C-alpha positions, 0 to 999 in steps of 0.5 A: 048806589045804583048798579051801572052794570049794563046800562052804561051809556053807548057813547062810553062803551067800548067797541068790541072790534077795538077791544079784539084788535087791542088784544091782538096788539097786546099779544104782539107787545107781550111776545116782543117782551117775553121774546126779549126776556128769553133771549137775555136769559139765554133761552134757545128762541133763535130769534133775535127780535123774536117773535119775528124772525129778523134783526133790529134795524130801523131805516127808510130807503128808496121804496119808502115814499113809494110805499107810503103813496100806495098805501094812501092811494088804496086807503083813499080810493081802494073802497070806492074803486072796488064797488064802481069798477067792472069786474075784470078791471077791479081784478087788473088793478088788484093785481097791479095794486098788490105788485106795487105794494109788494115790490115797494116794502121790498125796495125800502132796502134797494132791489138787491138787498130787498129782494134779490140777495134774500133769495140767494143766501147760503140755506135758500133754493138758489144755491142748491140749483147749480148742482142739478143736472139730472132732474129725473136723478135728482127726484129719485135721489131726493129724500136720500138726502134730506136728514142732516149730517151727511156729505151730501144733505141738501140745505135747510130750506131745500131739505125742509121742502118737497122738491117741487120747491126747488124745481121751480128755481131750477126750472127758471134756470133751464129757461134762461131766467136764472139767478136772484133777480128773476128769481126774485121777479118770479115770487113777486108775480105769483105772490100778487096773485093772492090779491085776484085769486080770494075774491074771484072764490069769494065771487064765485061762491056768491059773494059779489059784494064780499069780494069787492070788499076783500079786495083792497085788504088784499092789495094792502096785506101786510104779509107783502113784506114777506112776499117779495122775499120768500119762495112762500110767495110761490107756495100762497099764489099757487095755492090761492089760485087752486082755491080760486079755481076750485070754486070756479069750477064748482059754481058753475053748472053742469059739466062746465065747471070740471075742467077748472075744478081740475086744474084747481085740483092740480095746482093744490096738488102741486102745493103738496110738492111746494110744502109740505104744510100745504096739506092744510089747505084741505079746509079752504077746498072742503069750505067751497064744496059746504058753501056750494053744496056740491061734491062733484067739483071737489071730487074732480079737484081731488082726482087733480091732487091725485094725478100730481102725487101719481106723477111725483111717485112714478118720477121717484118721489113719495111724498110720505116718505118725505114727510118723515124724513122732513120731520126728523130732520127738522128735529135734528135742527134748532127747532128741537131747542125752541121752546114750544111754550113760548111759541105756541102763542107767539106764532100767533102774534106773528100772524097779528103782523102778517095778516094785520090786526083787522084779522082780529075783528074779522075773526070775531065777527065769523064766530059770532056766526056760531051762536045759536040757534043751532039750526041756522048756523049751517046756513050761516056757515055757507056765507063765504065771507064766513066759511073761508076765513073759518077754514083758514083759522082751522088750518092755522090752529092745526099748524100751530098745535102740530108743534112743527111750526115753532117760528118763522111763521110769518113767511110759512103762514102766508098761503093760510093768512091771506084767506083770513081777509076774505071776510072784510065784508063782515066789517061795517062799511064806514070803518073799512078805511080805518082798518086799511091804514091799521093795515098799512101802518103795520107793514110799515112799521114792521118793514123799517124797524126790523130787517127780516130775513125774508 
C-alpha cells in the first residue's frame, strides 16, 4: 500500500486558517464546559457563565434589527469602500460605523438597561462621583482608601484603578454632563476612536493597504459588546489614539512630528492613570519605533508620559504606591480564590470572543514571519501588519501570565485586543468577507445569549 503522506490531494487538505480558527472556537467550548463543571462542583470560579462574566439570558431587543443591518452593510460594502474612499472620508465612515455597531449591540437591551444602568452599578465609578467634593484632596487621599475592609474604602472599580478613571466621570459631572446617560455616551464616543486610531497608525507606519484592510474589522470589532457599557472603552480609545499619534509623529520628518509624538505620549501617560495594566501598551509604542527605525519620536513620547506621571505625583498620587496597594486589594477579594489553573487558559477563550475568531489566523500568519532565514526576520517584523498584532500579543501574554487578570478580560484586554485586528491585511482578500461574517456572528451570539455585566 502506498503512503498517502504529504501527497494528500490539495482539494482535501484542511485550510490552516480554518484549522486554527476551529481550534480557537474549540478552546471556547472547552472553557465553557470546564467552567460549568467547576461551577457545579462548587469551585469558586465566580463567573456563572464562565469564561465570560455574565448571566445566561437569551433574548432579542430593539437593537437586534439594527445590529443585523449594520453587520450586513459592513460585510457587503466595507471591504470595497475601504479601498475606494478617500482617506478622511474612510476614517469618518469607520468612526460612524463603529458607533452604529456599538450602540446597536447595546440597544438589544434598550438604552437604559443596555447602557446607562451598567455604568451606575454599586461597584462602578458613578456611585463614587457624588462623594468627590474636592479633587485635590481626593488625589492626595486616594491611595489611603484603596485597601478593603475599612470604613472609607473605595468601591471595587474605583479602588482597582488609578484616580484618572474616576476623574473622567467627575469631570463629566463638573461640566454638567453627570449621570449614567452622559457617561454611557462618553464611553461609546471614546471607544469608537479605536476604529480610527488603528488604521491611522498602520498608514503612518507605511501600510496604506494594511490600514484600509483593517477598517471593516475594527468597525465590526466583537469587543463592541463591552465597549459600549464599560469604562474600559475610554481606556481603549485613549491609548489607541496615543499609539496612533506616536506613529504619526514618528513618520513625519525632522521636528514636524514631535508635537504629535508628544501628544501621543501624554495620552499614553494618561492611560497609566486610567488603568495600571495599561503599562503593557509599551510593546505597541516600541513597535512604532521598530517599524520606523526612529528613536527620537519614542523619546519625545516618553517625555509626555513622564510629564503626566510628574503631574499626578505633584498632585499627591504616586503611581507606584497605588499599584502596590491595588495588588493587595486584588488578593483581598474574589481574585484570591479564583483558580489560576483555569483562568490562565480560559482567559484566552475570552479573548477569542472579544477580539473574534479571526485573531487565530491573523496570529498564525504573524508567527509565520518569524520563521528562518533569521536575516530576514527583522525586515518582516518592520511590517506594520505584523509588528502591531505581535506587540499586542506580547502585551496580552504578559497580562495573562501576571496572574492579575483572572477573568473579566473580555473588557480588561480591550485596549490590546483591538490591535490584533491590525493584521487583517495578512488574510487573503477573497476571504475577508467570510471572516467579517464570523466576527459579526460571534458578537451577535454573545450579545443575544448572555446578559453581560459590562
